[in-house]
C-alpha positions as CSV (number, residue, x, y, z in Angstrom):
1,X,42.2,49.7,62.1
2,X,40.8,51.4,58.9
3,X,40.1,48.5,56.8
4,X,37.7,50.2,54.6
5,X,40.4,52.7,53.2
6,X,41.8,50.6,50.6
7,X,38.4,50.0,49.3
8,X,37.5,53.7,49.1
9,X,40.5,54.6,47.2
10,X,39.7,51.9,44.9
11,X,36.1,53.4,44.5
12,X,37.8,56.8,43.8
13,X,40.1,55.3,41.3
14,X,37.0,53.9,39.5
15,X,35.1,56.9,39.4
16,X,36.2,57.6,35.9
17,X,33.2,55.8,34.8
18,X,30.9,57.9,36.4
19,X,27.3,58.9,35.2
20,X,28.5,60.6,32.2
21,X,29.6,57.4,30.4
22,X,26.7,55.4,31.4
23,X,24.0,55.1,28.7
24,X,20.7,56.4,29.6
25,X,17.9,53.9,30.2
26,X,14.2,54.2,29.5
27,X,13.4,52.2,32.6
28,X,15.2,50.8,35.6
29,X,14.4,47.3,37.0
30,X,15.0,45.0,40.1
31,X,17.8,42.5,38.9
32,X,18.3,40.7,42.1
33,X,16.5,40.1,45.4
34,X,18.9,39.8,48.3
35,X,16.9,38.9,51.5
36,X,14.5,42.3,51.9
37,X,16.6,44.3,49.6
38,X,17.1,44.7,45.9
39,X,20.0,45.2,43.4
40,X,18.9,47.2,40.5
41,X,20.0,46.5,36.9
42,X,21.4,50.1,36.7
43,X,23.6,49.1,39.7
44,X,24.7,46.1,37.8
45,X,25.5,48.1,34.6
46,X,27.3,50.8,36.5
47,X,29.6,48.4,38.2
48,X,30.4,46.5,34.9
49,X,31.5,50.0,33.4
50,X,33.5,50.6,36.6
51,X,35.3,47.3,36.2
52,X,35.9,47.5,32.4
53,X,37.3,51.3,32.8
54,X,39.8,50.0,35.5
55,X,40.9,47.2,33.6
56,X,41.4,49.4,30.4
57,X,43.1,51.9,32.6
58,X,45.5,49.1,34.1
59,X,45.9,47.2,30.7
60,X,44.1,43.9,32.5
61,X,42.6,41.4,30.5
62,X,38.9,40.5,31.4
63,X,36.9,37.3,31.0
64,X,34.0,37.2,28.7
65,X,31.0,39.3,29.2
66,X,28.9,36.5,31.0
67,X,31.7,35.6,33.3
68,X,32.4,39.3,34.0
69,X,28.7,39.9,34.8
70,X,28.3,36.9,37.1
71,X,31.4,38.2,39.0
72,X,30.0,41.5,39.3
73,X,26.5,40.4,40.4
74,X,28.1,38.3,43.1
75,X,30.2,41.2,44.5
76,X,27.1,43.3,44.6
77,X,25.3,40.7,46.6
78,X,28.0,40.5,49.1
79,X,28.1,44.1,49.4
80,X,24.4,44.3,50.0
81,X,24.5,41.7,52.6
82,X,27.1,43.6,54.4
83,X,25.1,46.7,54.4
84,X,22.0,44.8,55.8
85,X,24.1,43.5,58.5
86,X,25.2,47.2,59.2
87,X,21.6,48.0,59.4
88,X,20.7,45.2,61.6
89,X,23.3,45.9,64.2
90,X,22.7,49.6,64.2
91,X,25.7,50.9,62.5
92,X,25.5,54.7,61.7
93,X,28.3,56.7,60.4
94,X,27.7,60.4,61.3
95,X,28.8,63.4,59.0
96,X,31.8,64.1,61.2
97,X,33.2,60.9,60.8
98,X,32.4,60.7,57.2
99,X,34.0,64.1,56.6
100,X,37.2,62.8,58.3
101,X,37.2,59.8,56.0
102,X,36.7,61.9,52.9
103,X,39.5,64.1,54.0
104,X,41.9,61.2,54.7
105,X,40.8,59.8,50.8
106,X,41.7,63.6,49.6
107,X,45.3,63.5,51.5
108,X,45.9,59.9,50.0
109,X,45.3,61.3,46.7
110,X,47.3,64.5,47.3
111,X,44.5,66.7,46.9
112,X,42.3,69.1,49.0
113,X,38.9,68.3,50.2
114,X,37.7,71.0,47.5
115,X,40.0,69.5,44.8
116,X,38.4,66.0,45.6
117,X,35.0,67.5,45.1
118,X,35.9,69.2,41.8
119,X,37.3,65.8,40.5
120,X,34.1,64.0,41.6
121,X,32.1,66.3,39.7
122,X,34.4,66.4,36.7
123,X,33.9,62.5,36.4
124,X,30.1,62.8,36.3
125,X,29.4,61.6,40.1
126,X,27.5,64.1,42.0
127,X,29.2,64.8,45.3
128,X,26.2,63.9,47.3
129,X,26.1,60.4,45.6
130,X,29.9,60.0,46.2
131,X,29.6,60.8,50.1
132,X,26.8,58.0,50.3
133,X,28.9,55.6,48.5
134,X,31.8,56.3,51.1
135,X,29.1,56.2,53.9
136,X,27.9,52.9,53.0
137,X,31.3,51.2,52.6
138,X,32.3,52.6,56.0
139,X,29.0,51.1,57.6
140,X,29.6,47.6,56.0
141,X,33.2,47.6,56.8
142,X,32.4,48.5,60.4
143,X,29.7,46.0,60.7
144,X,32.2,43.3,59.1
145,X,34.8,44.2,61.9
146,X,32.4,44.3,64.7
147,X,31.0,40.9,64.0
148,X,34.2,39.1,62.8
149,X,36.1,40.4,65.9
150,X,33.7,38.5,67.9
151,X,34.8,35.3,66.3
152,X,38.5,35.6,67.1
153,X,40.1,34.1,69.9
154,X,43.7,34.8,70.6
155,X,45.4,32.7,73.3
156,X,48.1,34.2,75.5
157,X,50.4,31.3,74.6
158,X,49.9,32.1,70.8
159,X,51.2,35.7,71.8
160,X,54.2,34.7,73.7
161,X,55.3,32.2,71.1
162,X,55.2,34.5,68.4
163,X,56.6,37.6,70.6
164,X,59.7,35.3,71.7
165,X,60.3,34.6,67.8
166,X,60.2,38.5,67.3
167,X,62.4,39.0,70.2
168,X,65.2,36.8,68.6
169,X,65.1,38.8,65.7
170,X,65.7,41.9,67.5
171,X,67.9,40.9,70.6
172,X,71.2,40.8,68.5
173,X,71.1,44.6,68.3
174,X,70.1,45.4,71.8
175,X,72.3,46.0,74.6
176,X,71.4,46.3,78.4
177,X,73.4,47.9,81.2
178,X,72.5,45.6,84.2
179,X,73.2,45.5,87.9
180,X,72.6,42.5,90.1
181,X,72.1,41.5,93.6
182,X,72.4,37.7,94.9
183,X,71.1,36.4,98.2
184,X,73.0,33.2,98.7
185,X,71.4,30.1,100.5
186,X,73.5,29.3,103.6
187,X,73.7,25.8,105.0
188,X,70.8,24.8,107.3
189,X,69.1,28.2,106.4
190,X,65.3,28.2,106.0
191,X,65.0,29.2,102.2
192,X,61.8,31.1,102.7
193,X,63.8,33.4,105.0
194,X,65.9,34.3,102.0
195,X,62.9,34.7,99.7
196,X,61.4,37.1,102.3
197,X,64.6,39.2,102.5
198,X,64.8,39.4,98.7
199,X,61.1,40.5,98.4
200,X,61.9,43.2,101.0
201,X,64.7,44.5,99.1
202,X,62.6,44.7,95.9
203,X,60.2,46.6,97.7
204,X,62.7,49.1,99.0
205,X,64.3,49.4,95.4
206,X,60.9,50.0,94.1
207,X,60.5,52.9,96.7
208,X,63.7,54.7,95.4
209,X,66.5,52.8,97.3
210,X,69.8,53.1,95.6
211,X,70.5,49.7,94.0
212,X,74.2,50.3,94.1
213,X,74.2,50.7,97.9
214,X,71.9,47.7,98.4
215,X,74.1,45.5,96.6
216,X,77.2,46.4,98.4
217,X,75.4,45.9,101.6
218,X,73.6,42.7,100.7
219,X,74.6,41.1,97.5
220,X,76.9,37.8,97.6
221,X,77.3,38.1,93.9
222,X,80.7,38.4,91.7
223,X,80.1,42.0,91.2
224,X,78.9,43.1,94.7
225,X,81.8,45.5,95.5
226,X,81.0,47.1,92.3
227,X,77.7,48.0,93.0
228,X,76.3,45.0,91.3
229,X,77.2,46.7,87.9
230,X,77.8,44.1,85.1
231,X,78.2,46.7,82.5
232,X,76.9,46.3,79.0
233,X,75.8,43.1,77.4
234,X,73.7,41.8,74.9
235,X,71.5,38.8,75.9
236,X,73.5,36.2,74.2
237,X,76.6,37.5,76.5
238,X,74.7,37.3,79.7
239,X,74.4,34.4,82.1
240,X,71.6,32.2,81.1
241,X,69.7,33.1,84.4
242,X,70.0,36.8,83.6
243,X,69.0,36.2,79.9
244,X,65.9,34.0,80.7
245,X,64.5,37.1,82.9
246,X,65.1,39.9,80.3
247,X,62.3,40.2,77.9
248,X,62.4,43.7,76.2
249,X,62.0,45.5,79.5
250,X,62.7,49.2,79.5
251,X,65.1,51.2,81.5
252,X,64.9,51.4,85.2
253,X,63.0,48.0,85.4
254,X,63.4,46.0,88.6
255,X,63.3,42.1,87.8
256,X,62.7,39.6,90.6
257,X,63.2,38.3,92.9
258,X,63.8,35.0,91.0
259,X,65.3,31.8,92.2
260,X,68.4,29.7,91.1
261,X,70.3,26.7,92.7
262,X,72.2,29.0,94.9
263,X,69.8,31.6,96.0
264,X,67.5,34.4,94.9
265,X,68.5,37.1,92.5
266,X,67.5,40.7,91.7
267,X,68.2,42.5,88.4
268,X,68.1,46.1,87.5
269,X,68.1,47.4,83.8
270,X,70.1,50.6,84.3
271,X,69.9,51.5,80.6
272,X,68.9,50.1,77.2
273,X,70.6,50.6,73.6
274,X,68.9,49.8,70.5
275,X,65.4,49.2,71.7
276,X,62.7,51.6,70.8
277,X,60.9,53.0,73.6
278,X,57.0,52.8,73.0
279,X,54.8,55.3,75.1
280,X,51.0,55.2,74.8
281,X,48.3,57.4,76.5
282,X,45.7,55.4,78.6
283,X,42.5,56.5,79.5
284,X,40.5,55.7,82.6
285,X,36.7,56.5,81.6
286,X,33.3,55.5,82.9
287,X,30.0,55.1,81.2
288,X,26.3,54.3,81.4
289,X,25.1,51.8,78.6
290,X,21.4,51.6,77.7
291,X,20.3,49.3,75.0
292,X,16.9,50.2,72.7
293,X,14.6,47.4,72.8
294,X,11.2,46.9,71.2
295,X,9.7,48.8,74.0
296,X,12.4,51.4,74.4
297,X,13.1,53.5,71.4
298,X,16.3,55.1,70.3
299,X,14.8,58.5,71.1
300,X,13.6,57.1,74.5
301,X,17.1,55.8,75.2
302,X,18.7,59.3,74.5
303,X,16.0,60.9,76.8
304,X,16.7,58.6,79.5
305,X,20.7,59.3,79.4
306,X,19.9,62.9,79.1
307,X,18.0,62.9,82.2
308,X,20.8,61.0,83.8
309,X,23.3,63.8,83.0
310,X,20.8,66.4,84.2
311,X,20.6,64.5,87.5
312,X,24.3,64.2,87.8
313,X,24.8,68.1,87.1
314,X,22.2,68.9,89.5
315,X,23.7,67.0,92.2
316,X,20.6,64.7,92.6
317,X,22.8,61.6,92.0
318,X,26.2,60.5,91.3
319,X,27.4,59.0,88.1
320,X,28.6,55.9,90.0
321,X,25.2,55.6,91.4
322,X,23.1,55.7,88.1
323,X,25.7,53.4,86.3
324,X,25.2,50.8,89.3
325,X,21.3,51.1,88.8
326,X,20.8,51.5,85.1
327,X,23.8,50.7,83.2
328,X,23.3,47.5,81.0
329,X,27.1,46.7,80.8
330,X,27.4,44.3,83.8
331,X,31.0,44.5,84.1
332,X,31.5,48.1,84.4
333,X,28.2,48.9,86.3
334,X,29.5,46.8,89.4
335,X,32.4,49.3,89.3
336,X,30.4,52.5,89.2
337,X,30.6,52.4,85.4
338,X,34.4,52.5,85.4
339,X,36.4,50.9,82.6
340,X,39.9,51.3,84.1
341,X,42.9,52.4,82.2
342,X,42.9,51.1,78.7
343,X,44.3,52.4,75.4
344,X,41.5,53.8,73.2
345,X,42.2,51.8,70.5
346,X,40.4,48.9,72.3
347,X,37.1,50.5,71.8
348,X,34.6,50.7,68.9
349,X,35.2,53.8,66.7
350,X,32.4,56.1,68.2
351,X,33.6,55.4,71.9
352,X,37.2,55.7,70.9
353,X,36.5,59.4,69.6
354,X,34.8,60.3,72.7
355,X,37.5,59.2,75.0
356,X,40.1,60.8,73.0
357,X,38.4,64.1,72.6
358,X,36.4,64.6,75.8
359,X,38.2,66.8,78.6
360,X,38.7,65.3,81.8
361,X,35.7,65.4,84.2
362,X,33.2,66.4,81.3
363,X,30.3,64.0,80.5
364,X,29.5,63.4,76.8
365,X,26.2,63.9,75.1
366,X,24.4,60.5,74.4
367,X,25.9,58.8,71.6
368,X,25.2,55.4,69.8
369,X,27.6,52.5,69.0
370,X,26.8,48.9,67.9
371,X,26.4,48.1,71.5
372,X,23.7,50.7,72.3
373,X,23.4,54.3,73.6
374,X,26.0,55.7,76.1
375,X,27.2,58.6,78.0
376,X,30.7,58.5,79.0
377,X,32.9,60.6,81.5
378,X,36.8,60.6,81.2
379,X,38.2,60.6,84.7
380,X,41.9,60.6,84.0
381,X,44.7,60.2,81.3
382,X,48.3,59.0,81.8
383,X,51.3,58.2,79.5
384,X,52.6,54.9,80.0
385,X,56.0,53.3,78.8
386,X,54.8,50.1,77.1
387,X,58.5,49.2,75.7
388,X,58.5,45.9,77.6
389,X,55.2,44.9,76.0
390,X,55.8,46.0,72.7
391,X,56.7,43.0,70.9
392,X,53.6,41.5,72.5
393,X,51.5,44.0,71.0
394,X,53.1,43.6,67.7
395,X,52.7,39.7,67.9
396,X,49.1,40.3,69.0
397,X,48.4,42.6,65.7
398,X,50.0,39.9,63.6
399,X,48.1,37.1,64.9
400,X,44.7,39.2,64.9
401,X,45.4,40.3,61.2
402,X,45.9,36.8,60.3
403,X,42.8,35.5,61.9
404,X,40.7,38.4,61.0
405,X,41.3,37.5,57.3
406,X,40.5,34.2,57.9
407,X,37.4,34.6,59.8
408,X,36.1,37.2,57.6
409,X,36.2,35.0,54.6
410,X,34.4,32.6,56.3
411,X,31.9,35.0,57.8
412,X,31.1,36.3,54.4
413,X,30.8,32.6,52.9
414,X,28.2,31.7,56.1
415,X,26.3,35.1,55.3
416,X,26.0,34.4,51.7
417,X,25.0,30.7,52.2
418,X,22.2,31.9,54.8
419,X,20.8,34.6,52.6
420,X,17.8,34.4,50.3
421,X,19.0,35.4,46.8
422,X,17.1,35.4,43.5
423,X,18.3,36.7,40.4
424,X,15.4,37.6,38.3
425,X,15.7,36.8,34.6
426,X,15.1,39.9,32.1
427,X,11.6,39.2,30.0
428,X,13.8,40.4,27.1
429,X,16.5,37.5,27.4
430,X,16.3,34.8,25.2
431,X,15.1,31.5,26.7
């Protein structure tokens, strides 16, 4: 989720104010103290010019100078606080990620990287200064994302409710070709026997048994002699007991056994029309996490992890043994460092980059995230059909976006309220 991109594009649009238009000043001064940092008067002046130039470009009216300055100062205070949080939790944007971001900005503006560099210079902003502005915005955005995510709690019931609403919007156009097996309760028969038989049939079907043959052999349903084939139907056309079980599953899915008043049922989705399939790549990786402390520096953590890599490659220890003994991620350490099959999007950006690009079986160089220093090894990759969970994923993203925006606003307010901020009065100002 590149939440910083729109901000960066705005920044690019404002570069027309540049350093060229800024009037030279004899001496800069500290205008605002923000915790242990400062905002310079030149920062405020440049930001004011940016806002005015952008307003003029878009024919937008502005408030009077005093109100505008107050708004600009408050924005700079918030930006400074976020950058301080990024430093506090150790966010680092390396040159590779920065270059990727700048290339993305160039593409958004229909430019090559070199054309972007030329346009930056033409507006009076040096390219190194532009790069550092982008780096700061990225680090602040990443800190905000990491800290706000910790505040978000999405309950499974919320996801299911929204997914059901989304499903109702799409079900009208989706058709399913289904087959059915019904095992009926007989008078005096132990119902658990019927359930056991149904489970055994499902086990055989999942191992590749022919559904049509099984239906003709065992089903007591109305389509038994047709191999259980009910043909093509929309959910609204199905028996309710079928429709209640079908929740956007994909072709080939075996559903059941599930019970009704007359017995146990098994469904198979033979085919689907109108449902967009969703395939994702899942990665099974393992890692070792070392967290720097007052005693253990970043260099010390790197050296420790490099020594682990050497020992693994020399055959002196296995990755799993070292993860169990040293990794400071308790959940994965107990599993020899394994994280299980996950989509890379679940990880923080630096970790995501590693698991997406590392060849299977190769151990990474030590790298840092907001959690600490890691080495990671990709054990396997697989393509997974997620059509059946696509709506739940969509529902989750919608809920996450809503809650993120709410929590981000609350977080910024709390950050501002808890900060030490002193606006220094210019000695030349009138009393």
